[in-house]
C-alpha positions in Angstrom: -16.7 11.3 -1.3 -14.0 10.2 1.5 -16.4 7.7 2.6 -16.7 6.6 -0.7 -12.9 5.9 -0.8 -12.6 4.4 2.2 -15.6 1.8 1.1 -14.0 1.1 -2.3 -10.8 0.2 -0.4 -12.4 -2.0 2.5 -14.6 -3.8 -0.3 -11.1 -4.0 -2.7 -10.7 -7.8 -2.4 -14.2 -8.6 -2.6 -14.7 -6.8 -5.4 -11.8 -8.1 -7.3 -13.4 -11.9 -6.8 -16.5 -10.5 -8.8 -16.4 -12.1 -12.3 -18.9 -12.7 -15.4 -18.7 -14.9 -18.2 -17.2 -12.9 -21.1 -16.5 -13.7 -24.6 -13.0 -15.3 -25.2 -10.9 -11.9 -26.7 -12.3 -10.1 -23.6 -10.7 -12.9 -21.1 -7.7 -13.0 -22.7 -7.2 -9.2 -22.5 -8.2 -9.8 -18.8 -5.3 -12.5 -18.2 -2.5 -10.6 -20.1 -3.3 -7.1 -17.8 0.1 -6.0 -16.0 -1.9 -5.0 -13.1 -2.1 -8.1 -11.3 -3.3 -11.9 -11.7 -7.0 -12.4 -12.6 -8.9 -14.4 -10.2 -11.4 -15.5 -12.2 -11.7 -19.1 -13.8 -11.0 -19.6 -17.5 -14.4 -18.0 -19.6 -14.5 -15.2 -17.4 -13.3 -11.8 -16.8 -13.1 -9.3 -13.2 -15.5 -7.0 -12.9 -12.6 -5.1 -10.5 -9.3 -5.1 -11.4 -6.8 -3.1 -9.6 -6.4 -0.6 -12.3 -10.1 0.4 -12.6 -9.8 0.6 -8.8 -6.8 3.2 -9.0 -8.4 5.1 -11.7 -12.1 5.4 -9.4 -9.5 6.5 -6.3 -8.2 9.4 -9.0 -11.4 10.3 -10.3 -12.9 10.9 -6.5 -9.6 12.6 -5.5 -9.9 15.0 -8.5 -14.1 15.7 -7.9 -13.0 16.4 -4.6 -10.3 19.2 -5.3 -13.1 20.5 -7.6 -15.6 20.5 -4.8 -13.3 23.0 -2.8 -12.3 24.9 -5.0 -15.5 25.8 -6.1 -17.0 26.2 -2.8 -14.1 28.4 -1.5 -14.3 30.2 -4.8 -18.0 30.8 -4.4 -17.9 31.6 -0.4 -15.2 34.5 -0.6 -16.8 37.0 -2.6 -20.2 36.3 -0.2 -18.2 36.6 2.9 -16.3 39.8 1.7 -19.6 41.3 0.8 -21.1 40.5 4.2 -17.8 41.8 6.2 -17.9 45.2 4.5 -21.9 45.6 5.2 -21.4 45.0 8.6 -18.4 47.3 9.3 
């Protein structure tokens, strides 16, 4: 998960430069975004903006924390059982 987050950080600018054709309403909404200027020409919307990148990083962080919590929760009973059995 850390590698994916690092990869997203390294590819931040190339991902923000990706644009696709869209309807006028979506292009206007992207242009009014408070998270930075759109690097896309008129009539196109960014594939990945700063807000999306931030939300993805938060999701990866929560996923990693959940993974660590579940791993510790499942290992604790097993290790205590193994310790009691070997004494």
